[in-house]
N, C-alpha and C positions, 0 to 999 in steps of 0.2 A: 504494500500500500504506500503510495507516494502522497505525502501531505504537503500542501502548498500554503505559504503565507498569503495574506490578503494582497500584498504587493505582487507576489508571483502570479497569483490567479488573475489579477488585473492586467498584468503584462501578457499572460496567455490569451486572455479574452480581448485584448486591445481596448481596455476601458480604463477610466480613471479610477484610482483607489477609492475615492469617495462614492462612486457609483456602485462599486462592489460592496462597500460597507453598507450602503443604503439597501441593497438587495438582500444582504444578510439580515439587517434589522427588520425588513419586511417579510423575511422568510421566503424569499422568492427563489433562492438557490440553496442547494444542500451544503451544509457546513457542519463542522465538529467543534465542540467547545471542550477544551482541556484546561480546566481551571478558568483563568481569565483569558487564556489564549484562544484565538479562533483560527482554525485550519480548514482547508478545503481538500477533499480527496480528489486527486486528479481524475481517476476513473469515473467517479460519481459525477464530477463536473462535465466530463465528456458525454456521459449518458444523458445528463440533463440537457445539454446542448442538442443532442440528437433528438430528444423529445420535443424540442422547440423549433425544429427546422420546418420552415414553410415551403412546401413543394409547389411548383407551378401547376396551374389547372390543366387538365387534359384538353386537347383540341384547340388550344390557343397557340397561335404562331406569332413569332416576333418579326 
């Protein structure tokens, strides 16, 4: 299990640290609390991203 800090997760997601912290506060993304520390499981974060992927509609052509 690879645990990421909030900064590492923000870098991976190409987001600002504040946006990741806000998502954690609103419980929008999976995270782990270890005492006062917050960590994100890289595998769970990737699964979460896969679950939020929006696919194009069928039959539409660009």
